[in-house]
C-alpha positions in Angstrom: 91.8 84.7 96.3 93.6 87.1 93.9 97.2 88.1 94.7 99.9 90.5 93.6 103.2 91.9 94.7 102.2 95.5 94.7 98.7 96.9 94.9 98.3 100.6 94.1 95.1 102.2 95.4 94.3 105.0 93.0 94.6 105.2 89.2 95.6 108.9 88.8 99.0 110.1 87.6 100.8 109.1 90.8 99.6 105.5 90.8 99.9 105.0 87.0 103.4 106.5 87.0 104.6 104.2 89.7 103.1 101.2 87.9 104.7 102.3 84.6 108.1 102.6 86.2 107.7 99.0 87.6 106.5 97.5 84.3 109.9 95.8 83.6 110.6 94.8 87.2 109.0 91.3 87.1 106.7 92.4 89.9 103.0 91.7 89.6 101.5 95.1 90.0 97.7 95.9 90.2 95.8 99.2 90.4 92.6 99.4 92.4 90.3 102.3 91.8 86.7 102.9 92.8 85.9 104.5 89.4 86.0 103.2 85.9 88.3 105.2 83.5 88.0 107.4 81.6 86.4 109.5 84.4 86.0 113.2 85.0 88.5 114.8 87.5 88.3 118.3 88.9 91.7 119.8 88.1 93.1 122.9 86.3 94.9 120.6 84.1 98.2 121.8 82.9 101.6 120.1 82.7 105.1 121.3 81.9 107.2 119.6 79.2 109.2 118.0 82.0 106.3 115.8 82.9 106.1 114.4 79.4 109.9 113.9 79.4 109.8 112.0 82.7 107.1 109.7 81.5 108.6 109.4 78.0 105.4 110.6 76.4 105.7 111.8 72.8 103.7 115.1 72.5 102.8 114.4 68.9 101.5 110.9 69.7 99.6 112.0 72.8 98.0 115.0 71.0 96.5 112.9 68.3 92.8 112.8 69.3 93.4 114.4 72.7 93.7 117.9 74.0 97.3 119.1 74.3 97.1 122.9 74.3 100.5 124.6 73.9 101.0 127.5 76.4 103.4 130.3 75.3 102.3 133.2 77.5 100.4 134.2 80.6 98.1 137.0 81.7 98.5 137.7 85.4 97.4 140.2 88.0 95.3 140.8 91.2 91.6 140.3 91.2 90.2 143.7 90.4 93.5 145.1 89.2 95.3 145.7 85.9 96.9 142.6 84.4 100.3 142.0 82.8 101.0 139.8 79.8 104.2 137.8 79.8 105.3 136.3 76.5 107.8 133.4 76.2 107.9 132.9 72.5 108.1 129.1 72.9 106.1 126.3 74.6 106.6 126.4 78.3 103.6 124.3 79.3 100.6 122.3 78.0 96.9 122.2 78.8 95.4 118.8 79.2 92.1 117.3 80.2 92.5 115.0 83.2 89.8 112.7 81.8 92.0 112.0 78.8 95.4 112.2 80.5 94.7 109.9 83.4 93.1 107.3 81.1 96.1 107.4 78.8 98.6 106.9 81.6 96.6 104.2 83.3 96.1 102.1 80.1 99.8 102.2 79.2 101.0 101.5 82.8 101.2 97.8 82.2 99.4 97.1 85.5 96.4 94.8 86.0 93.4 97.1 86.5 90.8 96.5 89.1 88.3 99.2 88.4 84.9 100.1 90.0 86.3 98.6 93.3 86.8 100.8 96.3 89.1 99.9 99.1 86.9 98.8 102.0 89.1 96.7 104.1 92.9 96.4 104.9 94.1 93.7 107.2 97.7 92.9 108.0 98.5 89.2 107.6 102.1 88.0 108.0 104.4 90.2 106.0 101.6 91.3 103.6 98.0 92.5 103.4 94.5 91.3 102.7 92.6 93.9 100.8 88.8 93.8 100.7 88.9 90.2 102.0 89.9 88.8 98.6 93.2 90.3 97.4 96.6 89.4 98.8 99.3 92.0 98.4 102.8 92.2 99.8 102.9 96.0 99.5 100.0 98.5 99.3 100.5 102.0 98.0 98.1 104.8 98.7 97.6 107.0 95.6 94.0 108.0 96.1 94.3 111.7 96.6 93.7 113.9 99.6 91.0 111.5 101.0 92.9 108.4 100.2 91.6 105.4 102.3 95.2 104.1 102.7 96.2 107.5 104.2 93.3 107.3 106.6 94.3 103.8 107.6 97.7 105.2 108.4 96.2 107.8 110.7 95.6 110.8 108.4 92.9 113.1 109.9 91.6 114.8 106.7 89.1 116.9 108.7 91.8 118.6 110.8 94.5 119.3 108.2 95.3 122.7 106.7 94.3 121.9 103.2 93.9 124.2 100.2 90.3 124.3 99.1 89.2 125.0 95.6 86.1 125.2 93.4 86.3 124.9 89.6 84.4 124.0 86.5 85.6 122.5 83.2 83.2 122.4 80.3 83.0 122.5 76.5 81.8 125.9 75.3 79.0 126.2 72.8 79.2 128.7 69.9 77.7 131.6 72.0 80.1 131.0 74.9 83.1 130.8 72.5 82.3 134.2 71.1 81.8 135.5 74.7 85.2 134.3 75.9 88.2 136.6 75.5 90.7 134.1 77.0 93.3 133.1 74.4 94.1 129.3 74.4 97.9 129.9 74.4 97.6 132.3 77.3 96.1 131.1 80.6 95.0 133.9 83.0 95.9 133.9 86.7 94.5 136.4 89.1 95.6 136.5 92.8 93.5 137.4 95.8 94.6 140.6 97.3 95.4 139.0 100.6 97.8 136.6 98.9 96.0 133.6 100.2 95.0 132.2 96.9 94.3 132.8 93.2 91.8 132.2 90.5 92.4 131.0 87.0 90.7 131.0 83.6 92.2 128.6 81.1 91.0 127.8 77.6 92.0 124.5 76.0 90.6 124.7 72.5 86.9 125.0 73.0 87.1 123.7 76.6 87.2 126.2 79.4 88.5 125.7 83.0 87.6 128.3 85.6 88.3 128.1 89.3 89.8 129.5 92.4 91.7 128.0 95.3 92.7 129.3 98.7 94.9 128.3 101.6 92.2 129.7 103.8 88.9 127.9 103.7 86.8 130.7 105.3 84.4 132.4 102.9 85.6 130.4 99.9 82.3 130.7 98.1 82.3 134.5 98.4 85.8 134.7 97.0 84.7 132.5 94.1 81.7 134.6 93.5 83.8 137.8 93.5 86.2 136.3 91.1 83.5 135.3 88.6 82.1 138.8 88.8 85.5 140.2 88.1 85.8 138.0 85.0 82.5 139.3 83.7 83.1 143.0 84.6 86.5 142.9 82.9 85.1 141.4 79.8 87.0 138.1 80.0 83.7 136.1 80.0 80.2 137.4 79.1 78.3 134.3 80.2 77.5 132.5 83.4 79.8 129.7 84.3 78.2 126.3 85.1 78.2 125.2 88.8 81.7 124.7 90.2 82.8 121.6 92.0 84.9 121.5 95.1 88.1 119.6 96.0 91.0 119.8 98.5 94.7 119.0 98.6 97.7 119.5 100.9 100.7 121.6 100.0 104.2 120.2 100.5 105.4 121.1 103.9 102.0 121.5 105.4 101.3 117.8 106.1 102.3 115.7 109.1 101.1 112.5 107.3 103.2 109.4 107.8 104.4 108.4 104.3 106.0 105.0 105.0 105.1 102.1 107.2 105.8 98.3 107.0 104.2 97.3 103.7 102.6 100.7 103.1 103.5 103.9 101.2 101.8 107.1 100.2 102.4 109.0 96.9 100.9 112.0 95.1 98.2 114.0 96.8 97.7 111.2 99.4 101.2 112.2 100.6 100.5 116.0 100.5 103.0 117.0 97.8 101.4 119.8 95.8 103.8 122.7 95.1 103.5 125.2 97.9 103.3 128.3 95.8 101.2 127.2 92.9 99.2 124.3 94.2 100.1 122.2 91.2 100.0 118.5 92.0 100.5 116.6 88.7 104.3 116.9 88.5 104.8 116.1 92.2 102.4 113.2 91.8 104.3 111.8 88.8 107.7 112.3 90.4 106.6 110.7 93.7 105.3 107.7 91.8 108.6 107.3 90.0 110.6 107.7 93.2 108.4 105.2 95.0 109.0 102.7 92.2 112.7 103.3 92.4 112.6 102.5 96.1 110.5 99.4 95.6 113.0 98.0 93.1 115.9 98.7 95.4 114.1 97.0 98.3 114.5 93.6 96.6 111.2 92.2 97.8 111.6 93.2 101.4 109.0 95.9 102.2 109.5 96.7 105.8 110.0 100.3 106.9 113.7 100.1 106.9 113.8 99.2 103.2 111.1 101.8 102.3 112.5 104.7 104.3 114.8 105.8 101.4 111.6 107.0 99.6 111.1 109.8 102.2 114.8 110.8 101.9 114.4 111.0 98.1 111.2 113.1 98.4 113.0 115.5 100.7 116.0 115.8 98.3 113.6 116.4 95.4 111.0 118.8 97.0 112.9 120.2 99.9 112.4 119.9 103.6 109.1 121.0 105.2 108.9 124.7 105.9 106.8 127.8 105.7 106.1 129.1 102.2 106.5 132.6 101.1 102.9 133.6 101.4 102.6 132.3 104.9 105.7 134.3 105.9 104.3 137.5 104.3 101.0 137.0 106.1 102.7 136.7 109.5 105.1 139.6 109.2 103.1 142.3 107.4 99.9 144.0 108.7 96.9 143.0 106.8 96.1 146.5 105.6 99.5 146.6 103.8 99.2 143.2 102.1 96.8 144.4 99.4 99.0 147.2 98.4 102.0 144.9 98.3 100.2 142.4 96.2 99.3 145.0 93.6 102.8 146.3 93.4 104.5 143.0 93.1 102.0 141.7 90.5 102.6 144.8 88.4 106.4 144.3 88.4 107.4 142.5 85.3 110.6 140.9 86.6 108.8 139.6 89.7 105.9 138.2 87.7 108.2 136.4 85.2 111.1 135.4 87.3 109.4 134.5 90.6 105.7 133.9 90.0 105.9 132.2 86.6 109.3 130.7 86.2 109.9 129.7 89.8 106.4 129.1 91.3 104.4 127.8 88.4 106.8 126.5 85.7 109.7 125.3 88.0 111.8 126.2 85.1 115.1 125.7 86.9 114.3 122.1 87.9 115.4 119.5 85.4 113.2 116.5 84.7 113.7 113.6 87.1 116.0 111.0 85.5 114.7 107.5 84.9 
């Protein structure tokens, strides 16, 4: 029977960041994933410089042979409305392809990789776990996204949670599509639904285009997506048909009641429901939760009961804030629906609001320094 100290279920940024942080700990760390990397991953795919700083990734080294698209401006507005352009004059974010980014982080994590192996069984034995009947682990970490099997084992009811639902496509454009795309690589485009319950995006990374829309309300998602794609064509942003979009779901921080820690068990990343509440971005919270989990594991000194793992939840609360309603939810509850559309157009045509609130605070988290090692 195989054995390890820490088994991480899921090889995305949360799992690989946790393993990377533990690489010098003398712990035997393994990562189990049902897929083989590199693999495609549905995701808008952008990161702030803080993510690279936290993971000690050199942009010049990473960008050699991989997409690392500098972002220096944004085009924002309401779907159907007039957009604003916000220029920064410096790099404030990067576009990446998750297929490349996740594979890079996983391979440099230092963990043993158990790929093409899904988690099918989890049994408590003594102070550890038996996984799939043939792996012994003292600590199991769920890092498998919204539908993580470790989260389900801990009682998560994925069908009854208020998840954000999204549909998107990422594809390499041919010559005709490139000429029919008005989106500038350095300037992602964000267009908000007029009910302030979601937004669509159109993001070019070299010759790769990512188009999608996500909403906190799952009702009529397909019609909202179709309307957004019509808007992109009618406004001249795209002149061609976008390939079929794929769906996915995730939980916003503060919207989940998932148990994050139990004796010998932890949840990190999207499995823990940590996506930023206003933008839905999940990569930086995933990375930071993996790093915080690793910090807790090292401090536990090999004792992985709940008492020694509880500091992880405290650190998450200190980093991301306590659970609470986000701004959009508050607006929706206090303002009549017929006024929300007018309010959305006014706010998203106000330059200081777009730059200071929407971009700097919600999307770039410009005021939050990188997590220290």
